[in-house]
C-alpha angles and dihedrals in degrees: 000000000000121000092249089051090054093051093044088053090052091051094053118126118280092249093052092050091047090051091049091049092051089045090053091050091049089049093052093047090054095048097052103031096148096050094044090049091055090047092047093052090050094048093048089053089048092048095049095045090048090055091046089051090058090057091046091054091046090050092048090050096050099033104035118012100043095042088048090051090051092049095042095232141065129216124234091230094056093048090047090051092050092046093050092047092051092043093049092051091045091054092054090042092053091049089053091051090050095051091042093055095041090052094044097050094039087055093048095051091040091054091047089052094048094047092049093049093044093048092046091049089050092049090053090051095051118091125258091250090061091052091052091061094051122063117237093234091057091052091048089051091053092050091048119022097026093048089052092047094049091051095046092091089063095074096063097035099087091045091047090054091049093048090050087060089045091047093052094048097042092047090057092044092049092053092046091048097048122341092194094056091043091057090052092049096046090055087081090067099077091047090055092046092053090048091052093051092050091047094051092050094053096039102051100069095041093050092047090053092047092052091051092047089052088059093047093049090049091050093049092048090048091051093047095051093042092051095040093129092051092046094050098042093050094042095241098139094113091050092050092046090050093048092048093043094052093055091041089053090051090051091048091051091050091048091047088051089051088050092051094051091049090045088064097037102045097051089046091053089049093047101047097061090044089052089052091051091051091050091049092049093048095050091039092054090054090051091049089053089051091052093245094117137027119234090243092053091050090050090050091047093048090048092048091049090051086057089053089052091054096066089053089061093046092051089046087056091049093047091047091057095041099082094053091042095052092048090051091048091049091055091048090050090052088063095039091052097038110136124235100059110174112248124201136201131215100251123133133205111220098168119110129211129028114359129233113230129188136184110200118196091318124178128182129173125190115238091219112056090208088071093057137269098274126215136303133207096346121169126178142147131219109200118214117278091006130127114227123187121210109206130177146118121293111285094018093122104263095128090044089058090048091052092048092052091062095034099248082135130029116222120247087221137004130033137275113206137191115199087346096306122112112246091230089060095054126101115258095256098043101081097051088043093057104027139046132190123202117198131214090239104043121201115227124187127230091259142089124307089247093052090049090054098043098034088206096309120132104258121147125230092260094057091045093051092044091055093045091049091053089050089049089241100113094082099056093036090056090054093055116105095259099017112219090358093062115123105232099194132238111331088355091291093167092059133074121248092257092049091051090051093050092050089050089050091050088051089059097042095051087066092057095228118201089211118036119189119193114192098198084308095158099044093114097053126084115273091244092051091046090052091050091049094049091045089053092051088060089068091062126090088241139114111233131201116187128188096216139184106166120085090222091058095044092052090062091059123097091219139005128221114199116207126195129175093346095311137095105246099169144014134181138078122330093253093050093050094043091054100045107025113066094189090055093048092047091052095049091047092048092053091048092050090049093051091046091052090051 
């Protein structure tokens, strides 16, 4: 959700915001029925026992305390009876409070867990191009801060339900006890309603800004940590601290403003019911002097009115959390309703051995021009058990073709096939089961070498070592302190670039892919090592597509496809293209000169 969208949402009409708030409450009640039921039972018990306690206190005043004051003494039996009655009610009341809180907080954390899982599942289903348009820090903020915000209304909901019951019962009892005093007490209601409306209007925009700033702070922090080496080596610490500090200061200012608004609202909500109680006591005392009420009845009435004041505070708590909760829910919905969800068919690939791949009149254009222009009207074939090299200038579309071959992207037109079946028609697990893509910049987890190769799959040590040997990683892995059980640090920080690439290649090879796509995946290793790796891949029953730059790598390919400006402009062997295609020859010579200069 963009910052302007957040603010526009906050400026929606009162009725629209109220509807969204009620819709959020209804949603949360449906998603945690069991927990809310437990909380509702507890709060009803609490409400009923609280009302009963008012009558116990009134009975004790009229039947025990005042007669004892008139006589000048009090019996042990009467005091014991009063104490047992109050204690009995208190025990049930305490049980109600316990169940209410257990239900409320269980619901809150259950909803957080569900939202986080649902958002994460949705993020995994959205295409790569969608992720490229949304910063990682913003997505982390939605999974964390917004999920917490959306669930914050759960805590007061069971209590709000119970106090509705209490409010209904006590309102009737107040009118039945003394309609005149009830009228005086209920006069507080409009004042509280007006205060709530004013609070909501001021709070909505500030809370929306604060939620957006949380996402921005999270994104800046993520970028700074992720680019720690760049920041340190270029001496940009002060710049990053300043950038983070500026956004943190903005967030602090918004949160301070939230605090200021609540600092006015919360005491006012506390004071208004108390003012009502004082008014009731004052007028009630006059009516007791006039003989229109007994002292016990006044005590009961005042206690009951105090119970009516309690719901006002609870609803104030609920209303105070509602603006932040609805903003959080809106941001979660933005992910849940994001377009471009990847759809799968039910097709299966039963063929064994090297796969046949085909790109038929495919076009793909990036939505963001900063990512590149994409490709247009490309057609090519990868025969089974062949090695095909994709060669072309930077930005020509080679990586885009690689992504399309394993369905990281879906084409805007045309068809990408594997063994004659369109990728869009295949079952969800078929593509990763038969294909593998290795990137130029591999991602390694802060885990052991073995865990980074298997990624949790059930491969035995023999399979892991065989894949590592083929990727020429077994030698250096064996020399590590704990071998395959060595922790390699975040993103493989303890390894060189070439070592990281070889572990990533082993990760792909252990899965025995029928189509292996290497997107410049050996660029960080020595040319001799790269040639040995690629030569070893030719022994596999696998079709290989390599995005290549070095002549030594290209010479190992069965055929070469030259890509320029998003189009295929040449195909054939290296010698053929070098002889008849000047742009190809110039590119190969330029790479060789660059490597020679290095």
